N, C-alpha and C positions, 0 to 999 in steps of 0.2 A: 668931901661932898663932891669935891669938882670929878670925881669917878662916879658918882652916883647922875651927874647932869652930862657925863659923855654918855655915858647907856642909855638917858631917857632921849640925851638926843639922838645917839643911831638907830633907837627902835620907831621914836619920829623921824625919821629922814628915808628911811627903808620904808613904813608904810608910804609916804608924798611919794616917794621914790615909784613903791607897786604899784600907786593907781595913777601919777604922771604919763608912768610905760604901755596899761593900760589904756586910758585916753586917747593917746598916742600912735598907739597902734589901730584901734576901732577908727580912728580920722584920718591918715593919714597911710596907712597903711593897707590898704582894700584889696589893693591886685592882690599882692602876697597872698600865697596857696600853701601851705604845707598839709598832705593830706597823711596822716599817723592812722588811720581807722583802716581796718581786717578789709582783707579785700577792693582799698580804695575805693570805698563808697564815692566820696564827695571827685573821683577824676572820673571824663567820659575818656571812655575810650575813642581809640585809631582812625575807625570807621565812625563816631558821633564827630569828634573833632571835625572829617573831610564835609561830613551832612553840611556843619553848621558856616562851613564856609562856600558850601555849592551854590547855592542864590547869586544867580546874576543881578537881579534888582531886591531892594531892604525888602525883608517879611517882617507884616505886624503882628505882632504873639499880646495877646491879654487874659493876662491868670485873672483869674475870677476867687476870688477865694471869703465865705463870712469869718472876719476872724476872729470879731465877738463872739458869735451861734458859738466857731466850732471851740470857747474857752471851756465852755461845758463840757466838752471829751478831748480828756487826752489824744489821745488818740487821732482823731481829726486835728485838734490843733500843732500833735508834735509834723504828721503828714506832711502840713500844707506847708510849716516851713521850710522842710526837706525838697516837695518839690520847687515853689520857690527860687532856693538857691542851686537846684539845678538848673532852671529853666535863667536864671542868670549867670551860668557855667557855660549857657549854648547862647547867649546875649556876645559872655563880654569872646568865646571862642571866634566868633564871627566876627570881628572887625567892624561893626556898625550895619552888616548886612540883615541882623535880627534885631530887633526894637523890638523891647517887651515894657508893659503897660501893665505893671498891677492895679487892682480894683478891688476893695472892699462894699460889695452893693447892700444899700440900705433897705429895709421891706419900705415897700410903694414909691423907689424913687428910680430919677430916669434911669439911670445905673442897674438895674432889677427889671426893668422895661428892656434893655439890651441885652442880658442876659437869656432873659424867655427867648428872642427876638431872635440869640443866637445858636439856640434849642441844648442849652444845657440845662441839666435835671436838677431842679432842686430837691432837699431832702428837710423833708420836718423833723427840726429838730431842737429849734427854742421852746425857752418856758411860753413864750406868748403866741406860739407855732407861728416864729417865724422862718423861712427855708434857710436851711447853710449850702449856700451855692461854693462848687468847686473843683473849676472843670477851665478849656483853653479853649479862644477860641482865634484862630489864625488870617490873617487874609495874604494874596500875594498882590501888584501891582495888573494886576485886570485879574480883580474884585473874583479869583476864586475862593475859597472858605473847604475851610474844613476845624471839625473840632475835636477835642475829645468832654466829656460832657457829663463825666464826672472821674475822678480817678479813686480810686477804691484800694482802702488802705491792704487788702489783699492782696494783689494784683501788684506790690511795692516792686518784684522782682525783674518786671517791665516795663518798668513806668522810663527806663533808659528810653527802651526799642520805639515805643509809645509817639517819645515824642520827638523819637530820631526820624519816625514814619510818616509821624506828618507832617515837618519840615519836609523832610523826602518832597511829599505831596505835593506841596505847594511850591517848590523849586520846578518839581516837571509837572503843571499839571494834567499831563495830558491823559488819557487811559492806553496802558496798554495792552498793546496788540498781543496774542494770544491765538497759537495756531494748532487749531487741532488735526491732529489724527487718528483715526479711530473709525476700525472692521465695523464698531456698535452702533444701533440705528440713536443716538445721544442725542443730538437733533433731528430725530423724527421720523417716520416714512411710512414706509408702507407693510405693512404681513398679511402672509393668506388663513382666510378664519375657516378653520377648517369645519364648520357646517357649514357655510356657504359654498365653500372654494374661491368666492369672493376677496381679491385686496381689497381692502380697508387700512384708511391711515391711522397711524399711531401717533402722540403725542409728542412734544419734547421730552428728557430725561428731567426732573426735575433739578438736577445737579447744571444745566447745560444754560435753565432760564436765570438761576440765582447766579450762577456767570458773568453772563449777559449784564444783567447789573452793574457787578464791579468792571469788569473790559470790556476790550473788544473781541468778539469769540472769530477766529476766522475761517470756518473750514476747508481745508485744505485733502479733504478724501481720505482717501484709504493705500493710494498709495503714490505719494507723491513721489515726484522727482528735481524739483523746485522747492524754496522757501520765502518766500518775498523779503525782499530785504528788509523790511514795515518790523514784522515779527520779531520781539524780543521774548518772547517765554511759545517751546511748544509742550505742545498737552497729546499727550500719543497713548493711548484706550487700547489697552487689548491690541496691541497688532499684527498682524495674521501674511506671513507670504506677501514679505515687501522683498521690493524688487532690488536687483544692487544700487538700482539709479536711486530709488527711498531710501539705502542704506547709505547712501555715499553724499546722497543729502545731508541727512538728519548728522553723521557723520562730520564731515566739515560746517556746518552748519554750529556744531558742540563745541568745535578745536577753538572754532575761530571766537571764540568769547559768548556764545549763545546759552539760554538757559532752559532746562528741562524739565519737566512732571510726567514721568513716565507710569505706567499702570499695566503691568504684567499682568500672566495668569495660565496659570498650571493645567486650571478647570472648570470653564467660565458659568455658572450656570445660568447667566441672562445671554448669552449668545443661541439664541435662536433661529440663525442660518445655520445650526451645528445642533441644533433641537436634536436627543437618538429618539424622538418621540415621533419628528417630522421627517415622516418616509421619504424626501427629498434630502436631507440634509446627508442620506444614512454614506457612513464612512467620513462624514469631515473631520475635525477635529477640532477636541473645544477650547483646546489652550492657548497660546501666548506667546510669542518671546521677539528677542531678535539678540538674538547668541552671536549673532558675526560683532555687534558693536559693546557689547559682554561681556562677550574673553578681549578683547582690543583693552576697555579701562581696568582688568582683570577683580572682576565678580561674575555672580551665577545666578538665578535663579535655580533651587536642585529640580535637579529632572524629575521628569515622573513623580513628585512625592508633593501630598501638601500635608501644611502641619495642621496639627492640632491638639486644642488644651483644656483637663480634666476642668481644673478647677472656674473658664470662663466660658464653658460650653453651654448653650444656648439650650434652654427647654426649651420640646419644641412639639404638642401635641400626633399624636398616630395615629391612622386612619380604623374603627372599629366602634363599638358600640360605647364600649369603658373612657377612649378617648383620652391613654395613656397618656402621660406627662412625662418626657423624662432626655438626659442634656446630651444632645445631638456635639461628640466634640469638633464633626468637623467646621459647625460654627461657629463663633469665636466673641463677647463681649469683652473686650479689653476694658480695664479700670485703668485710673493713674496708676498703680502701683508702677506698669511697667509702659508707661511709655515716658520720653526724655520729660522730666519738667523744664530742663535748661533752654532746651529751643525754643524762638521763639516759634513757628510753627505746632508745636508740638503741646505746648508747654502750660497752655489753658484749656485747653481737655479736659476731660473727663470722661468719655463713654463714646466707642468704635464699636463697631459690626462690622466683622469678618467673615465671610466665607466662600468656606471652602481653595484658602490664600494658599500658594505656595511660601519659600522659603530661601531669604536669599543668603550669600553669606562670600570670603574672598575665595577666590580661584588661583591659581600662582601662576608667575604668566611666566616660563621660560621652555627648552625641551619641547616637557610632556604638554603643555598646554599648547606648542607650535604645531606639533604628530599627530594633533587632534584627538586626542586622546579625552574622553569623558569620563562622568564616574558613571559607576554601575552603579544597578541600582539596588544592593544593600548598605546601603548609606546608616551612617551612625549618624547620632546627632549631637553627642562630641563633636562633631567634624563643621559644624555651620561656621565656627570663628575659627576656625585653619584654614589651612592652601594659603600660607606668605612665600613665595621663591624671591627669588635673585631681583629681576623686572615686577615688585609687589602691583605695579599700576596704581589706580586712585584708592585713596582710604576709605571705606562702607563703615560710615559714623550711625548706628538702630537712633532710627527713631521711635519704630515701635514695634517691638519684639509679645513673647509667650509667654506665660509662668513657667516654672521651670519640672512643672507637672505638666511634659508639654511627650508630642511623640510625630514623626513622620510616620506618611503610611503610603501607602499607595493608591495611587487615582484609582486606579481597577476597584480600589477596597471600595468606592461609591457610589460604581451599578448606575440599572435604569433605576430601579426603588433601595434608595438607601435604608438602608437597618444602622438604624442610631442604636439598637438594645446591642447587636451584636461589637458597634463599632466601639461600644465601651466594656462589653467584654472581655474583647482582646485588648485590654490598651494600655500598657505596658511605658511607663514613665521612662521618658530618658535624663531625664536631673538635670534638662538642657535648656537655654536660651532661642528660640528660634526666633529667627528676625524677619518682620513681615515691612516695615518698609523702616528705607536710612536713606541715607544723602551720602552723595558721592562726589569726594572732593578728588583733587593733585591732578598734576601733570601726568597725558594719557600720550598716546601715540594716533594715529591713526589706524583703520579696522580697513585700509584698504593702501598702505606700505608702495604697491606697485602703482598707484596714481589712478587718477578716473577709468570707470568700469566703462566697457565701451556698448555703446547706446544700442537695446535689442535691438533684429535686423526686421524690420519692414510687414508687413503681408501681402503689400501692393495695392493696398487699399487704406489701412491707416498706416499714417506716417506715423515713425518712431517715436515719440519724445525725446525732449533736447532733456542730457547731461548736465546739474549745475557748473555752471558756467565760470571762471575765476580762479587765478590763482590753485595748485594743488596748496597742501597743509598738511605735513609730515606729523607733526605734532602739535598740540595746542598752543596756544600763543602764551595763555594761563591758564590756571591751576582752572578745573573745570565746575562748573556749580551743578549740581542733579540733586533729583526727589525722585527715589525708587521705589516701586509699590505693589507687591507680590499677591495683588490680585484688584481684577475689575469691578468683582460684583460689589464690591461694598460701596462701585457711586450709584447702586440702580435702587428705585426709591423704597423698592420691597426694604431693603437694608438700613432706612435712617429716617426717616419721614411718613408717614399718611396724611392720605386727606382727612377735611371735618366734611364731612355731608349736613346738612342743611332743607329737607324734605326735596333729599336727588337731590340741589344743588353744591360742586364744592363753594364750602364761599373763608375755605382758608389753608393753612397744613401742620402739621403740629410733628416737629424732630421730637426721637427718639433717643437720636445717637447723637455725632458729631462729626460725620461724615463728612456732611457738606460745610461743614467750617473748617475739616482737616483738609478737603481740596481749594479750597480759595486762600487759603493763610500761605498753602504751598507757592499756588500761582500769584498770591501777590509777593510773599516773601523772592518767593527768584522773578521778578515783575523789579527788584528796584537796585540798591548797584549794588556794586559788591561790596560795599564800607556799612550798607544795610542786614545783609545777611548774613555779614561777622556779629554779629549784634548779639550774647547770648543775653539770659537771664544775669542779674546780679542779685547779688547778695542784697539784704532786705538791713535797714539805719538800723529797727527793734533789738535794742538787747536786751532781754527780757533778766531781772537780777533772780539766781535761782532762788538766795537767801532767804531774801522780803518774797518771791511764791511758796514755797517752803511752810517759812515763820508765819504767813497768814492762813496755809489750808491749817493749819495746827490749833492758832486764833478760832477758824470757825468748825474744824474739830469741836470745840471744848463748846462754843457756844450754842453750837447746832446739837450737841445732845442734851445742853439743858432746855436746849428750843419743843426739842424731842420732849424733855420732860412736861413742860409747859403743855404743848396745844395735845397731849393725852391727859391731862387733866384739867383742862376744860374741856375736850368731847364728855369727859366722864360724868364734872357739871351741869353743861346743853342734859347729858341723858339723863339725870336727875332732874333738875327742872320740869323737864318735859315727863317723867312719869307721872312730879306732884300733879301735875294739871293734865292730865288725863288718868287720875283716878277719883274725878268731881265726877266722872257720871253724865249721863241728858239729863239727872232730874232739875227741876227745879230749885232741891233743894240743895243742891250737891254743887250749884254756880258757886255760893258760899264757902271760903275757905274758912277751916277752927283756927282761932290763933297758930296752934300749934302749927300748923299748915303754912302759913304767914312768915312766920316765922324761920320756917326751913325755908321756903322761899327766897326771903329776903337772902339766907345765911349763901349761900346759894350765889344768887342777882351778885352780891358780895364778894366773891368768892370769881366769881367770873372776868366780874370789871380791875380786881386787882392779879386775876392770870397773866390777864390782857395787858393789863399794863406791865409786869413783870417780861411777856414778851414782845413789847416796844425800847425797855431797856436792854435787852441785851439783843435785839441791834441794832441797840446806838451803840451800844459798847466794844461791840468789833466793830461798829465804820469808825468807833474816836479810836480806836485801839490803831485800825489799819493806818493812818492819815497821823495817830502818832508816833506809829511809825517812816515812813514816810519822811514827816517835818524833822523826826532827830537822822535822819540817811543823808536831805537835803543840806543841815546843819553840817552833818559831822563831810559830804565832800566838796560843801560850798568855802567852810572856817578851815579846811583840815590844808590846806598851804600856803594859807596866810597866818596860823598858825606856826607849819612849820617854819616860815621863811623870817616868825619874828623870834622864834627858838632859836635860829643857827643865828642873829643876827646878836642873842642877846649871849652868847657861849664864845660869839668870840671876843663881845666885846667883854667879855669878864676873861677871856684867854688872855686881851691885851693889853688891859689891868692887872693882870694878876704878873703880866712880863715886866710891866714899868713898876710897880715894885718889890721886884725881886732884888734885892743885894746884887752890885754886879763887881767884877772880880778887879782889882785894883790892873791902872793902868801897866803893860808894860810887861805882866805876869799871865805863865801859861797856864 
C-alpha cells in the first residue's frame, strides 16, 4: 500500500514540477534565449545587431497586426508571431534605442485610422469583410517616417534585411549622394537629327529619373579627376577613355571605403556617339572598360567577347514580308534560375534583360598579369571561373549568370546588321555558366603603386585639372564593396520599360523586366552600412511536414477519384433531363408531359439531388480526415513529452520499490 501511495505521489510531484517549471520559465526567463533551430532563425546576425545599436536617439516602431482576423489563416497567424518575435529581438538588442509597440487594429477604430494614415495596406480576409493589417511603421526624433506596408510570407527569407534596412534608414535619414560617371547621355542631352541635321534635345533615361526619387544623383562628368567628399557611392556607367587622373580618383575612393556600382560593356548598342551608322562616329569604339582598376582588383571582363545563351534568347522579328520571330542569342531574358536568390540586391528579382553583354571572370594576379599579358582571342567557356594566382585579389561572387546552354562569341560576330539565324545556326553550347554581374569584395592594392600620377601638361590656355589631393593609399583600408555588371544596355529604357500612351500623351510607364529594380537595389544596398550589405537571405521558419503532405495527397487522390465519378454521373443526369424536356417539341400538346415522362424526370431530379449531396459529403469527409490528422499530430506532439516524463517517473519509482523489497545480504557477508 505504501509503495502504491509513493508511486502516485511521485507522479503527482512530477506533473506539478513540470507545470511549475514551465510557469516560472515563462514568467522569469523571458530574456534567456537558446536558439536550436536550423540556421539559427531566431538569432540576429552580427550586422543586424550592430544596426540595432546604431541609432543615436530612440526610434519608435509600431507593429500593426490583426491577430484575430489572421486566426483563420495558419500561414499569416504563424508568420505574425515570427515577425513580432524578431522585432522583439531588435528591441532587446538595441538596449532601449528601439521602442516597440504592438497594436491590433479593430475595424472602424482609431487604430485602424492610424494604420491607414501610416500608409499600410489592408488585405480583405475577415468573414465580414474585415481587413488584415500586417505591417510596420517607424519614426525617429525628427519625424522621418518609414513603413513596411505588408509583411508577405513569401518573402520571409528577406525579413531580417527589410527590418534592418528600415532601422538604418531611420537612424541615418539623409539621402545618399550618388556620384554619376558616364559617357552616355543618361541625364539627357543633345543628338543630331539625321533628317534635319540639327541638334535635338533628348529626354533623361528613365533609370535616372527613378534613381533621383531615391537618391541625390550628382553628375560628375565623363572624366572627373576629383570626387566630392560627400559622395558615398559611385555609379559608373560605360566608362570610356578615362584619364589617369579619373582612374586614380576612383582608385583612391574605393580604397578609402567608398562603394561603386559599375556597368561596363564590350559592345554598347546605346552608345550613339560611337554608332557605326553615324558617319561622324567612324572608328569610335563602342566598348568600355577600366582595365587598370580591374587588374588591381583581380577581375576582368573577357576581352572582345560577348556572352550568349540559347535557352534565355529573346525572340525578335526579322524584317521582311513574313516577319519571322527567331531567338536572338545575344539578347537574353534572364530568369530566376540563374539569379542569386540569397543576395538582397537580386533575391526578389524575377526577370532581367541583357543585350550584347560581356562576361566577367576572376583574373590571376602574378608575374603574368604584371607583365601585361592579356587573354588571347580563343577563350574557352570553362575558363570563366578560372584564374586564381598567388595574389588572388578580391573575391568575385556571381549575382547574375547565364545558364549552362551558353557560349562566348566574338564582338565582331554582331556586325552592323546582326543575323540572329546565323548566330543560332553556329551556336555551340559550352556547358558553363557565364557571369554577367557579380559582387567584388576583399582586400586589394592600389592600381597606382607609385602614387599620384602626374597632372597632364597644360596647353597654355586651359589650366591643367587638379589630381585628387590627400595622402596616397597603397592598399584598401578594409574589404572593398563593389557590384560590377558586364552590360550597360540593360539600363536603357528599351530593355526594361515602355511608355503607356493615351491619345498621344504618355500617361505612365509599364515595366516588363526588373532592370530598374536591380539598379535601385544595388545603389540602395551599397549606400547602406557594411553591416547592412553583409545581411543575406535567411532560412524560413516554415517546415512542411512531408508525411502529412503525402497523407493529404493520398486522401485527396481517393476522394477526388470518387468526386470525378459523381461529377460524371451528375453531368449525365443533367443531359438526360434536358433531352426529355427538349423532346416535347414546340407544339401546344407537347407542353404537357406524359405520366411516364414525368416519372422519368422526377427520377433523374432525385438522382441529381442525391449526387450533389454525395459530392458535398466527399468534400466534407476530405476536410474532416485532414482535420483529424492534424488533431492526432497535435496530440502526439503536445502529449508525447509529458507521457514520456510520466513513464520515466513510473519506471524509476518501480525500480526503487523493487530494490527496497529485495532481500539484503547479512551484515558482514561478502
